Every structure is written in structure tokens, then in C-alpha cells.
KESEZA-372497 format. One record per residue (C-alpha): residue in three letters; chain; x, y, z. Coordinates in steps of 0.25 Angstrom, whole numbers, plus 5000, padded with zeros to 4 digits. Example, Ala and Ser with C-alpha at 12.3 -4.5 7.8 and 13.67 -1.06 7.14 Angstrom:
BEGIN
<node><aa>ALA</aa><ch>A</ch><x>5049</x><y>4982</y><z>5031</z></node>
<node><aa>SER</aa><ch>A</ch><x>5055</x><y>4996</y><z>5029</z></node>
//
This chain:
BEGIN
<node><aa>MET</aa><ch>A</ch><x>5167</x><y>5160</y><z>5004</z></node>
<node><aa>ASN</aa><ch>A</ch><x>5174</x><y>5159</y><z>4991</z></node>
<node><aa>ARG</aa><ch>A</ch><x>5168</x><y>5154</y><z>4978</z></node>
<node><aa>LYS</aa><ch>A</ch><x>5175</x><y>5140</y><z>4979</z></node>
<node><aa>ASN</aa><ch>A</ch><x>5169</x><y>5138</y><z>4993</z></node>
<node><aa>LEU</aa><ch>A</ch><x>5155</x><y>5142</y><z>4988</z></node>
<node><aa>ILE</aa><ch>A</ch><x>5156</x><y>5132</y><z>4977</z></node>
<node><aa>ILE</aa><ch>A</ch><x>5160</x><y>5121</y><z>4987</z></node>
<node><aa>ALA</aa><ch>A</ch><x>5149</x><y>5125</y><z>4997</z></node>
<node><aa>GLY</aa><ch>A</ch><x>5139</x><y>5124</y><z>4986</z></node>
<node><aa>VAL</aa><ch>A</ch><x>5143</x><y>5111</y><z>4981</z></node>
<node><aa>ILE</aa><ch>A</ch><x>5143</x><y>5105</y><z>4996</z></node>
<node><aa>ILE</aa><ch>A</ch><x>5129</x><y>5111</y><z>4997</z></node>
<node><aa>LEU</aa><ch>A</ch><x>5124</x><y>5105</y><z>4984</z></node>
<node><aa>SER</aa><ch>A</ch><x>5130</x><y>5092</y><z>4987</z></node>
<node><aa>ALA</aa><ch>A</ch><x>5123</x><y>5091</y><z>5001</z></node>
<node><aa>VAL</aa><ch>A</ch><x>5110</x><y>5095</y><z>4995</z></node>
<node><aa>LEU</aa><ch>A</ch><x>5112</x><y>5084</y><z>4984</z></node>
<node><aa>LEU</aa><ch>A</ch><x>5116</x><y>5073</y><z>4995</z></node>
<node><aa>TRP</aa><ch>A</ch><x>5104</x><y>5077</y><z>5004</z></node>
<node><aa>PHE</aa><ch>A</ch><x>5095</x><y>5075</y><z>4992</z></node>
<node><aa>ILE</aa><ch>A</ch><x>5101</x><y>5061</y><z>4988</z></node>
<node><aa>ILE</aa><ch>A</ch><x>5100</x><y>5056</y><z>5003</z></node>
<node><aa>LYS</aa><ch>A</ch><x>5086</x><y>5061</y><z>5004</z></node>
<node><aa>LYS</aa><ch>A</ch><x>5081</x><y>5055</y><z>4991</z></node>
<node><aa>TYR</aa><ch>A</ch><x>5088</x><y>5042</y><z>4991</z></node>
<node><aa>THR</aa><ch>A</ch><x>5092</x><y>5038</y><z>5005</z></node>
<node><aa>PRO</aa><ch>A</ch><x>5078</x><y>5030</y><z>5007</z></node>
<node><aa>TRP</aa><ch>A</ch><x>5081</x><y>5022</y><z>4995</z></node>
<node><aa>LEU</aa><ch>A</ch><x>5095</x><y>5019</y><z>4999</z></node>
<node><aa>ILE</aa><ch>A</ch><x>5090</x><y>5015</y><z>5013</z></node>
<node><aa>ALA</aa><ch>A</ch><x>5079</x><y>5006</y><z>5006</z></node>
<node><aa>GLY</aa><ch>A</ch><x>5091</x><y>4999</y><z>4999</z></node>
<node><aa>LEU</aa><ch>A</ch><x>5087</x><y>5004</y><z>4985</z></node>
<node><aa>VAL</aa><ch>A</ch><x>5097</x><y>5008</y><z>4975</z></node>
<node><aa>SER</aa><ch>A</ch><x>5087</x><y>5011</y><z>4963</z></node>
<node><aa>PRO</aa><ch>A</ch><x>5079</x><y>5024</y><z>4962</z></node>
<node><aa>PRO</aa><ch>A</ch><x>5065</x><y>5025</y><z>4968</z></node>
<node><aa>GLU</aa><ch>A</ch><x>5059</x><y>5025</y><z>4954</z></node>
<node><aa>LEU</aa><ch>A</ch><x>5064</x><y>5011</y><z>4951</z></node>
<node><aa>ILE</aa><ch>A</ch><x>5058</x><y>5005</y><z>4964</z></node>
<node><aa>LEU</aa><ch>A</ch><x>5043</x><y>5004</y><z>4959</z></node>
<node><aa>LYS</aa><ch>A</ch><x>5036</x><y>5008</y><z>4946</z></node>
<node><aa>ILE</aa><ch>A</ch><x>5021</x><y>5008</y><z>4944</z></node>
<node><aa>SER</aa><ch>A</ch><x>5023</x><y>4997</y><z>4933</z></node>
<node><aa>ASP</aa><ch>A</ch><x>5029</x><y>4988</y><z>4944</z></node>
<node><aa>VAL</aa><ch>A</ch><x>5016</x><y>4988</y><z>4953</z></node>
<node><aa>SER</aa><ch>A</ch><x>5007</x><y>4981</y><z>4943</z></node>
<node><aa>GLU</aa><ch>A</ch><x>4995</x><y>4989</y><z>4948</z></node>
<node><aa>GLY</aa><ch>A</ch><x>4999</x><y>4985</y><z>4962</z></node>
<node><aa>TYR</aa><ch>A</ch><x>4994</x><y>4970</y><z>4961</z></node>
<node><aa>PRO</aa><ch>A</ch><x>5002</x><y>4961</y><z>4969</z></node>
<node><aa>ALA</aa><ch>A</ch><x>5005</x><y>4947</y><z>4963</z></node>
<node><aa>ASP</aa><ch>A</ch><x>4998</x><y>4936</y><z>4971</z></node>
<node><aa>ASN</aa><ch>A</ch><x>4993</x><y>4922</y><z>4968</z></node>
<node><aa>LEU</aa><ch>A</ch><x>4979</x><y>4925</y><z>4974</z></node>
<node><aa>ASN</aa><ch>A</ch><x>4966</x><y>4923</y><z>4966</z></node>
<node><aa>ASP</aa><ch>A</ch><x>4961</x><y>4936</y><z>4971</z></node>
<node><aa>THR</aa><ch>A</ch><x>4950</x><y>4945</y><z>4965</z></node>
<node><aa>LEU</aa><ch>A</ch><x>4956</x><y>4958</y><z>4959</z></node>
<node><aa>LEU</aa><ch>A</ch><x>4947</x><y>4970</y><z>4960</z></node>
<node><aa>ARG</aa><ch>A</ch><x>4950</x><y>4983</y><z>4953</z></node>
<node><aa>TYR</aa><ch>A</ch><x>4943</x><y>4995</y><z>4959</z></node>
<node><aa>THR</aa><ch>A</ch><x>4944</x><y>5010</y><z>4957</z></node>
<node><aa>GLY</aa><ch>A</ch><x>4955</x><y>5013</y><z>4967</z></node>
<node><aa>PHE</aa><ch>A</ch><x>4961</x><y>4999</y><z>4970</z></node>
<node><aa>THR</aa><ch>A</ch><x>4963</x><y>4985</y><z>4966</z></node>
<node><aa>ILE</aa><ch>A</ch><x>4959</x><y>4973</y><z>4975</z></node>
<node><aa>SER</aa><ch>A</ch><x>4964</x><y>4959</y><z>4975</z></node>
<node><aa>TYR</aa><ch>A</ch><x>4953</x><y>4952</y><z>4983</z></node>
<node><aa>ASN</aa><ch>A</ch><x>4955</x><y>4940</y><z>4991</z></node>
<node><aa>GLU</aa><ch>A</ch><x>4942</x><y>4932</y><z>4992</z></node>
<node><aa>ASP</aa><ch>A</ch><x>4948</x><y>4922</y><z>5002</z></node>
<node><aa>ASN</aa><ch>A</ch><x>4949</x><y>4933</y><z>5012</z></node>
<node><aa>GLU</aa><ch>A</ch><x>4938</x><y>4942</y><z>5006</z></node>
<node><aa>GLN</aa><ch>A</ch><x>4947</x><y>4955</y><z>5006</z></node>
<node><aa>PRO</aa><ch>A</ch><x>4958</x><y>4961</y><z>4997</z></node>
<node><aa>ALA</aa><ch>A</ch><x>4971</x><y>4953</y><z>4995</z></node>
<node><aa>TRP</aa><ch>A</ch><x>4977</x><y>4967</y><z>4991</z></node>
<node><aa>VAL</aa><ch>A</ch><x>4972</x><y>4980</y><z>4986</z></node>
<node><aa>THR</aa><ch>A</ch><x>4980</x><y>4989</y><z>4977</z></node>
<node><aa>TYR</aa><ch>A</ch><x>4979</x><y>5004</y><z>4972</z></node>
<node><aa>ILE</aa><ch>A</ch><x>4987</x><y>5016</y><z>4969</z></node>
<node><aa>LEU</aa><ch>A</ch><x>4985</x><y>5028</y><z>4977</z></node>
<node><aa>THR</aa><ch>A</ch><x>4989</x><y>5042</y><z>4972</z></node>
<node><aa>ARG</aa><ch>A</ch><x>4991</x><y>5056</y><z>4978</z></node>
<node><aa>SER</aa><ch>A</ch><x>4980</x><y>5062</y><z>4971</z></node>
<node><aa>GLU</aa><ch>A</ch><x>4970</x><y>5051</y><z>4975</z></node>
<node><aa>VAL</aa><ch>A</ch><x>4974</x><y>5053</y><z>4990</z></node>
<node><aa>GLN</aa><ch>A</ch><x>4974</x><y>5068</y><z>4989</z></node>
<node><aa>SER</aa><ch>A</ch><x>4961</x><y>5070</y><z>4980</z></node>
<node><aa>GLY</aa><ch>A</ch><x>4953</x><y>5059</y><z>4986</z></node>
<node><aa>ASN</aa><ch>A</ch><x>4941</x><y>5064</y><z>4994</z></node>
<node><aa>GLU</aa><ch>A</ch><x>4931</x><y>5053</y><z>4993</z></node>
<node><aa>GLU</aa><ch>A</ch><x>4924</x><y>5049</y><z>5006</z></node>
<node><aa>ARG</aa><ch>A</ch><x>4924</x><y>5034</y><z>5011</z></node>
<node><aa>SER</aa><ch>A</ch><x>4913</x><y>5027</y><z>5006</z></node>
<node><aa>GLU</aa><ch>A</ch><x>4911</x><y>5017</y><z>5017</z></node>
<node><aa>ASN</aa><ch>A</ch><x>4905</x><y>5008</y><z>5007</z></node>
<node><aa>PHE</aa><ch>A</ch><x>4910</x><y>4995</y><z>5012</z></node>
<node><aa>ARG</aa><ch>A</ch><x>4904</x><y>4984</y><z>5003</z></node>
<node><aa>PRO</aa><ch>A</ch><x>4907</x><y>4970</y><z>4997</z></node>
<node><aa>ASP</aa><ch>A</ch><x>4914</x><y>4969</y><z>4983</z></node>
<node><aa>LYS</aa><ch>A</ch><x>4905</x><y>4964</y><z>4973</z></node>
<node><aa>ASN</aa><ch>A</ch><x>4917</x><y>4962</y><z>4964</z></node>
<node><aa>ILE</aa><ch>A</ch><x>4921</x><y>4950</y><z>4972</z></node>
<node><aa>SER</aa><ch>A</ch><x>4915</x><y>4938</y><z>4965</z></node>
<node><aa>THR</aa><ch>A</ch><x>4914</x><y>4929</y><z>4978</z></node>
<node><aa>GLU</aa><ch>A</ch><x>4910</x><y>4942</y><z>4986</z></node>
<node><aa>SER</aa><ch>A</ch><x>4919</x><y>4950</y><z>4995</z></node>
<node><aa>ALA</aa><ch>A</ch><x>4919</x><y>4952</y><z>5010</z></node>
<node><aa>THR</aa><ch>A</ch><x>4906</x><y>4959</y><z>5015</z></node>
<node><aa>LEU</aa><ch>A</ch><x>4903</x><y>4969</y><z>5026</z></node>
<node><aa>LYS</aa><ch>A</ch><x>4897</x><y>4958</y><z>5034</z></node>
<node><aa>ASP</aa><ch>A</ch><x>4911</x><y>4951</y><z>5034</z></node>
<node><aa>TYR</aa><ch>A</ch><x>4917</x><y>4963</y><z>5042</z></node>
<node><aa>SER</aa><ch>A</ch><x>4905</x><y>4967</y><z>5050</z></node>
<node><aa>GLY</aa><ch>A</ch><x>4908</x><y>4964</y><z>5065</z></node>
<node><aa>SER</aa><ch>A</ch><x>4921</x><y>4958</y><z>5062</z></node>
<node><aa>GLY</aa><ch>A</ch><x>4929</x><y>4969</y><z>5069</z></node>
<node><aa>TYR</aa><ch>A</ch><x>4937</x><y>4971</y><z>5057</z></node>
<node><aa>ASP</aa><ch>A</ch><x>4937</x><y>4984</y><z>5048</z></node>
<node><aa>ARG</aa><ch>A</ch><x>4935</x><y>4983</y><z>5033</z></node>
<node><aa>GLY</aa><ch>A</ch><x>4949</x><y>4988</y><z>5030</z></node>
<node><aa>HIS</aa><ch>A</ch><x>4951</x><y>4994</y><z>5016</z></node>
<node><aa>MET</aa><ch>A</ch><x>4963</x><y>4989</y><z>5008</z></node>
<node><aa>ALA</aa><ch>A</ch><x>4961</x><y>5000</y><z>4998</z></node>
<node><aa>PRO</aa><ch>A</ch><x>4958</x><y>5012</y><z>5008</z></node>
<node><aa>ALA</aa><ch>A</ch><x>4946</x><y>5020</y><z>5006</z></node>
<node><aa>ALA</aa><ch>A</ch><x>4955</x><y>5033</y><z>5009</z></node>
<node><aa>ASP</aa><ch>A</ch><x>4963</x><y>5029</y><z>4997</z></node>
<node><aa>MET</aa><ch>A</ch><x>4951</x><y>5029</y><z>4988</z></node>
<node><aa>LYS</aa><ch>A</ch><x>4946</x><y>5043</y><z>4991</z></node>
<node><aa>TRP</aa><ch>A</ch><x>4949</x><y>5048</y><z>4977</z></node>
<node><aa>SER</aa><ch>A</ch><x>4937</x><y>5040</y><z>4971</z></node>
<node><aa>PRO</aa><ch>A</ch><x>4923</x><y>5037</y><z>4976</z></node>
<node><aa>VAL</aa><ch>A</ch><x>4924</x><y>5024</y><z>4968</z></node>
<node><aa>ALA</aa><ch>A</ch><x>4937</x><y>5020</y><z>4974</z></node>
<node><aa>MET</aa><ch>A</ch><x>4932</x><y>5024</y><z>4988</z></node>
<node><aa>SER</aa><ch>A</ch><x>4920</x><y>5016</y><z>4987</z></node>
<node><aa>GLU</aa><ch>A</ch><x>4927</x><y>5003</y><z>4981</z></node>
<node><aa>SER</aa><ch>A</ch><x>4937</x><y>5004</y><z>4993</z></node>
<node><aa>PHE</aa><ch>A</ch><x>4925</x><y>5000</y><z>5002</z></node>
<node><aa>LEU</aa><ch>A</ch><x>4923</x><y>4987</y><z>4995</z></node>
<node><aa>LEU</aa><ch>A</ch><x>4925</x><y>4975</y><z>5004</z></node>
<node><aa>SER</aa><ch>A</ch><x>4935</x><y>4969</y><z>4994</z></node>
<node><aa>ASN</aa><ch>A</ch><x>4944</x><y>4980</y><z>4999</z></node>
<node><aa>MET</aa><ch>A</ch><x>4943</x><y>4977</y><z>5014</z></node>
<node><aa>SER</aa><ch>A</ch><x>4950</x><y>4968</y><z>5024</z></node>
<node><aa>PRO</aa><ch>A</ch><x>4947</x><y>4966</y><z>5038</z></node>
<node><aa>GLN</aa><ch>A</ch><x>4956</x><y>4975</y><z>5047</z></node>
<node><aa>GLU</aa><ch>A</ch><x>4957</x><y>4977</y><z>5062</z></node>
<node><aa>GLN</aa><ch>A</ch><x>4951</x><y>4990</y><z>5065</z></node>
<node><aa>GLY</aa><ch>A</ch><x>4963</x><y>4996</y><z>5072</z></node>
<node><aa>PHE</aa><ch>A</ch><x>4971</x><y>4992</y><z>5060</z></node>
<node><aa>ASN</aa><ch>A</ch><x>4962</x><y>4997</y><z>5049</z></node>
<node><aa>ARG</aa><ch>A</ch><x>4960</x><y>5010</y><z>5056</z></node>
<node><aa>GLY</aa><ch>A</ch><x>4974</x><y>5011</y><z>5061</z></node>
<node><aa>ILE</aa><ch>A</ch><x>4987</x><y>5008</y><z>5054</z></node>
<node><aa>TRP</aa><ch>A</ch><x>4980</x><y>5003</y><z>5041</z></node>
<node><aa>SER</aa><ch>A</ch><x>4973</x><y>5016</y><z>5040</z></node>
<node><aa>ARG</aa><ch>A</ch><x>4987</x><y>5023</y><z>5043</z></node>
<node><aa>LEU</aa><ch>A</ch><x>4994</x><y>5015</y><z>5032</z></node>
<node><aa>GLU</aa><ch>A</ch><x>4983</x><y>5019</y><z>5022</z></node>
<node><aa>ALA</aa><ch>A</ch><x>4984</x><y>5034</y><z>5026</z></node>
<node><aa>ARG</aa><ch>A</ch><x>5000</x><y>5032</y><z>5024</z></node>
<node><aa>VAL</aa><ch>A</ch><x>4997</x><y>5026</y><z>5010</z></node>
<node><aa>ARG</aa><ch>A</ch><x>4989</x><y>5039</y><z>5006</z></node>
<node><aa>TYR</aa><ch>A</ch><x>5000</x><y>5047</y><z>5011</z></node>
<node><aa>TRP</aa><ch>A</ch><x>5010</x><y>5040</y><z>5003</z></node>
<node><aa>ALA</aa><ch>A</ch><x>5001</x><y>5041</y><z>4990</z></node>
<node><aa>VAL</aa><ch>A</ch><x>5001</x><y>5056</y><z>4992</z></node>
<node><aa>LYS</aa><ch>A</ch><x>5016</x><y>5057</y><z>4995</z></node>
<node><aa>ASN</aa><ch>A</ch><x>5020</x><y>5048</y><z>4984</z></node>
<node><aa>ASP</aa><ch>A</ch><x>5009</x><y>5051</y><z>4973</z></node>
<node><aa>SER</aa><ch>A</ch><x>5005</x><y>5036</y><z>4970</z></node>
<node><aa>ILE</aa><ch>A</ch><x>5006</x><y>5024</y><z>4978</z></node>
<node><aa>LEU</aa><ch>A</ch><x>5002</x><y>5009</y><z>4975</z></node>
<node><aa>VAL</aa><ch>A</ch><x>4995</x><y>5002</y><z>4987</z></node>
<node><aa>ILE</aa><ch>A</ch><x>4994</x><y>4987</y><z>4988</z></node>
<node><aa>THR</aa><ch>A</ch><x>4987</x><y>4983</y><z>5001</z></node>
<node><aa>GLY</aa><ch>A</ch><x>4980</x><y>4971</y><z>5008</z></node>
<node><aa>PRO</aa><ch>A</ch><x>4978</x><y>4961</y><z>5018</z></node>
<node><aa>VAL</aa><ch>A</ch><x>4988</x><y>4949</y><z>5021</z></node>
<node><aa>LEU</aa><ch>A</ch><x>4979</x><y>4938</y><z>5018</z></node>
<node><aa>LYS</aa><ch>A</ch><x>4988</x><y>4927</y><z>5022</z></node>
<node><aa>GLY</aa><ch>A</ch><x>4986</x><y>4920</y><z>5035</z></node>
<node><aa>ILE</aa><ch>A</ch><x>4972</x><y>4925</y><z>5037</z></node>
<node><aa>ASN</aa><ch>A</ch><x>4964</x><y>4917</y><z>5047</z></node>
<node><aa>LYS</aa><ch>A</ch><x>4953</x><y>4926</y><z>5052</z></node>
<node><aa>PHE</aa><ch>A</ch><x>4941</x><y>4930</y><z>5044</z></node>
<node><aa>ILE</aa><ch>A</ch><x>4928</x><y>4938</y><z>5046</z></node>
<node><aa>GLY</aa><ch>A</ch><x>4914</x><y>4938</y><z>5040</z></node>
<node><aa>GLU</aa><ch>A</ch><x>4906</x><y>4928</y><z>5032</z></node>
<node><aa>ASN</aa><ch>A</ch><x>4916</x><y>4929</y><z>5021</z></node>
<node><aa>ASN</aa><ch>A</ch><x>4928</x><y>4926</y><z>5029</z></node>
<node><aa>VAL</aa><ch>A</ch><x>4936</x><y>4939</y><z>5027</z></node>
<node><aa>GLY</aa><ch>A</ch><x>4950</x><y>4937</y><z>5031</z></node>
<node><aa>VAL</aa><ch>A</ch><x>4956</x><y>4946</y><z>5042</z></node>
<node><aa>PRO</aa><ch>A</ch><x>4971</x><y>4949</y><z>5038</z></node>
<node><aa>TYR</aa><ch>A</ch><x>4982</x><y>4950</y><z>5048</z></node>
<node><aa>TYR</aa><ch>A</ch><x>4990</x><y>4959</y><z>5039</z></node>
<node><aa>TYR</aa><ch>A</ch><x>4989</x><y>4970</y><z>5028</z></node>
<node><aa>PHE</aa><ch>A</ch><x>4999</x><y>4975</y><z>5019</z></node>
<node><aa>LYS</aa><ch>A</ch><x>5001</x><y>4988</y><z>5010</z></node>
<node><aa>VAL</aa><ch>A</ch><x>5011</x><y>4989</y><z>4999</z></node>
<node><aa>ILE</aa><ch>A</ch><x>5013</x><y>5003</y><z>4994</z></node>
<node><aa>ALA</aa><ch>A</ch><x>5021</x><y>5008</y><z>4982</z></node>
<node><aa>ASP</aa><ch>A</ch><x>5024</x><y>5022</y><z>4978</z></node>
<node><aa>ILE</aa><ch>A</ch><x>5022</x><y>5022</y><z>4963</z></node>
<node><aa>SER</aa><ch>A</ch><x>5025</x><y>5037</y><z>4961</z></node>
<node><aa>ALA</aa><ch>A</ch><x>5038</x><y>5041</y><z>4955</z></node>
<node><aa>PRO</aa><ch>A</ch><x>5049</x><y>5043</y><z>4958</z></node>
<node><aa>SER</aa><ch>A</ch><x>5048</x><y>5036</y><z>4972</z></node>
<node><aa>TYR</aa><ch>A</ch><x>5043</x><y>5022</y><z>4970</z></node>
<node><aa>LYS</aa><ch>A</ch><x>5043</x><y>5014</y><z>4983</z></node>
<node><aa>VAL</aa><ch>A</ch><x>5035</x><y>5003</y><z>4991</z></node>
<node><aa>ILE</aa><ch>A</ch><x>5031</x><y>5001</y><z>5005</z></node>
<node><aa>ALA</aa><ch>A</ch><x>5023</x><y>4989</y><z>5011</z></node>
<node><aa>PHE</aa><ch>A</ch><x>5016</x><y>4987</y><z>5024</z></node>
<node><aa>LEU</aa><ch>A</ch><x>5011</x><y>4975</y><z>5032</z></node>
<node><aa>LEU</aa><ch>A</ch><x>5002</x><y>4978</y><z>5044</z></node>
<node><aa>GLN</aa><ch>A</ch><x>4995</x><y>4968</y><z>5054</z></node>
<node><aa>ASN</aa><ch>A</ch><x>4980</x><y>4970</y><z>5054</z></node>
<node><aa>GLN</aa><ch>A</ch><x>4980</x><y>4976</y><z>5068</z></node>
<node><aa>SER</aa><ch>A</ch><x>4981</x><y>4990</y><z>5075</z></node>
<node><aa>SER</aa><ch>A</ch><x>4994</x><y>4997</y><z>5075</z></node>
<node><aa>SER</aa><ch>A</ch><x>4999</x><y>5011</y><z>5079</z></node>
<node><aa>SER</aa><ch>A</ch><x>5013</x><y>5008</y><z>5073</z></node>
<node><aa>ASP</aa><ch>A</ch><x>5019</x><y>5017</y><z>5062</z></node>
<node><aa>ILE</aa><ch>A</ch><x>5014</x><y>5012</y><z>5048</z></node>
<node><aa>MET</aa><ch>A</ch><x>5029</x><y>5011</y><z>5043</z></node>
<node><aa>LYS</aa><ch>A</ch><x>5031</x><y>5000</y><z>5054</z></node>
<node><aa>TYR</aa><ch>A</ch><x>5023</x><y>4991</y><z>5045</z></node>
<node><aa>ALA</aa><ch>A</ch><x>5031</x><y>4993</y><z>5032</z></node>
<node><aa>VAL</aa><ch>A</ch><x>5036</x><y>4980</y><z>5026</z></node>
<node><aa>THR</aa><ch>A</ch><x>5042</x><y>4976</y><z>5013</z></node>
<node><aa>VAL</aa><ch>A</ch><x>5034</x><y>4972</y><z>5001</z></node>
<node><aa>ASP</aa><ch>A</ch><x>5041</x><y>4959</y><z>5002</z></node>
<node><aa>SER</aa><ch>A</ch><x>5035</x><y>4956</y><z>5015</z></node>
<node><aa>VAL</aa><ch>A</ch><x>5021</x><y>4959</y><z>5011</z></node>
<node><aa>GLU</aa><ch>A</ch><x>5023</x><y>4950</y><z>4999</z></node>
<node><aa>ARG</aa><ch>A</ch><x>5027</x><y>4939</y><z>5008</z></node>
<node><aa>ILE</aa><ch>A</ch><x>5015</x><y>4940</y><z>5017</z></node>
<node><aa>THR</aa><ch>A</ch><x>5005</x><y>4942</y><z>5006</z></node>
<node><aa>GLY</aa><ch>A</ch><x>5010</x><y>4934</y><z>4995</z></node>
<node><aa>TYR</aa><ch>A</ch><x>5009</x><y>4945</y><z>4985</z></node>
<node><aa>ASP</aa><ch>A</ch><x>5019</x><y>4950</y><z>4975</z></node>
<node><aa>PHE</aa><ch>A</ch><x>5019</x><y>4965</y><z>4975</z></node>
<node><aa>PHE</aa><ch>A</ch><x>5023</x><y>4973</y><z>4962</z></node>
<node><aa>PRO</aa><ch>A</ch><x>5024</x><y>4960</y><z>4954</z></node>
<node><aa>SER</aa><ch>A</ch><x>5026</x><y>4967</y><z>4941</z></node>
<node><aa>MET</aa><ch>A</ch><x>5039</x><y>4974</y><z>4945</z></node>
<node><aa>GLN</aa><ch>A</ch><x>5049</x><y>4971</y><z>4935</z></node>
<node><aa>ASP</aa><ch>A</ch><x>5062</x><y>4974</y><z>4943</z></node>
<node><aa>LYS</aa><ch>A</ch><x>5061</x><y>4962</y><z>4952</z></node>
<node><aa>ALA</aa><ch>A</ch><x>5074</x><y>4966</y><z>4960</z></node>
<node><aa>MET</aa><ch>A</ch><x>5068</x><y>4980</y><z>4963</z></node>
<node><aa>LYS</aa><ch>A</ch><x>5055</x><y>4973</y><z>4967</z></node>
<node><aa>GLU</aa><ch>A</ch><x>5062</x><y>4964</y><z>4977</z></node>
<node><aa>ARG</aa><ch>A</ch><x>5070</x><y>4976</y><z>4983</z></node>
<node><aa>MET</aa><ch>A</ch><x>5058</x><y>4985</y><z>4983</z></node>
<node><aa>GLU</aa><ch>A</ch><x>5049</x><y>4974</y><z>4990</z></node>
<node><aa>LYS</aa><ch>A</ch><x>5060</x><y>4970</y><z>5001</z></node>
<node><aa>ASN</aa><ch>A</ch><x>5062</x><y>4984</y><z>5007</z></node>
<node><aa>ILE</aa><ch>A</ch><x>5054</x><y>4993</y><z>5016</z></node>
<node><aa>TYR</aa><ch>A</ch><x>5055</x><y>5007</y><z>5011</z></node>
<node><aa>THR</aa><ch>A</ch><x>5048</x><y>5015</y><z>5022</z></node>
<node><aa>ARG</aa><ch>A</ch><x>5058</x><y>5026</y><z>5021</z></node>
<node><aa>LEU</aa><ch>A</ch><x>5053</x><y>5029</y><z>5007</z></node>
<node><aa>TRP</aa><ch>A</ch><x>5039</x><y>5030</y><z>5012</z></node>
<node><aa>LYS</aa><ch>A</ch><x>5041</x><y>5038</y><z>5025</z></node>
//
């Protein structure tokens, strides 16, 4: 092969490698209908500490590893939010405290152990104990009953647990993620215990990768019942979670056009 043919062959190979790189890196964004670079999708300054905007007069409780918006009408969190990092997941070795107890920071008193006793429902963590292994204080606080919601046993120990494990996997894979999770409190008509703890029909999670350069979001809506289906089957748009809960996620995001586009699409390809 002469020099000219070698040069042509080299150019072809380099072009093919470059094309492969571009397709691998940007095809998911094109499929998702995005034209902006990933870093423009979501910035840490856009999440406003993860607090959804709502019109509820809930009690805001800030703990070591998470923040709770406590809804006294249903005696459980309206939502819980926290940031989970790779180092917290990988270095955490604190054992479960199993120290379930009422939250004395609720002025009108939280749910009690007696409310759940004999109800047939699990005390389902909203901020999972397994996400708080990095701190003995955070672990202990995760067992406050202000962090609990009545969940079907098969749901709590099944698909909900699998989704929580997937969140920890994403924290390791992406370095830092924001988690906003809670029950859907609208439409509740079943209650347990003397304090009338509401039994939700649905639960949600909104997850944002806030580590550069691949900022992205994904949301889930799951019915409070057992399921053996793949978790990704329950991926929904952030918009749909906002409609069913009445919350406005990422209210401080300045680019409203980008916020609208981010919340109306499902980016499962970016999370697989």
C-alpha cells in the first residue's frame, strides 16, 4: 500500500472512531429530544436544597442526613429529601439501629408505635436506613416515626426496597444524587391507629444526578402493593408526579423553558 492510500485509510479509521464516540455520547440526549449539553440540564443551584414548592402548612424538620416536610393531617412525611454521595454509600458501615420511636419535635405529636402495631402495615422508611449508614446519628434519626409511612409488607420489602437499592447504585455510579421521595397524600381514605395515620395508595421518588458533567433527572410512581415488575416500568415524568402531588419540584430553576422540557420527558436511557 502506497503512502497516499495509508493516509486515506488512517483518515477513515480516525473518522470512524470519532463518529462512534459522538454516537455513544450524544445519542441518548438526541433520543430524549434534548439539544443542549448535559451540563445545562440541571445545576446544583437549581434544586433549592431539594425542597418542593407547595401550599401545605407542614412542619419542616432538618436532620443530620435528610429533611422532612411532616404532614400532621396524615401523621407522616409529605416528602423527604436528601443528597446521597458515592463516598457515603461506599464508606458507610453503621448497622441498623431498629430504634423506632415517636418524633418529639412534632409539637402536636407524631405517629406512635401503637398506631402501627397490629395494623398489618410496615413502618416504611422514606429516607432509607441503608442510605444513612455513613453516620450513627443519621442512622438513628432515620427510625423516627416522622420518617415512616404505612406500606404493604410486600411493597416495602419488595419493589420499594429494590428501588432504594437502585438509588444507592446510582449514587455510586454518578457520584452525587438528590433524592426527593414521599407518599401521595391526595385521596387517602384509609387510616390506622388512634392517631389516624393515613395509608397512601401511591409513593413517588424524584431523583436528580447533580454531579458534573451529566446532570439528569428521573421520577417514579409506584402503587402501594407487591410487584415483581422491572423498576423502570414505573418511571414517569416529573410533570406527572407534580400533577398527582400538587408539588412544584425545582422551583428555583431559572431557565423555565429548560425546566419545562426536563420535567415533561422520561430519561430512562440516561439512567440505564
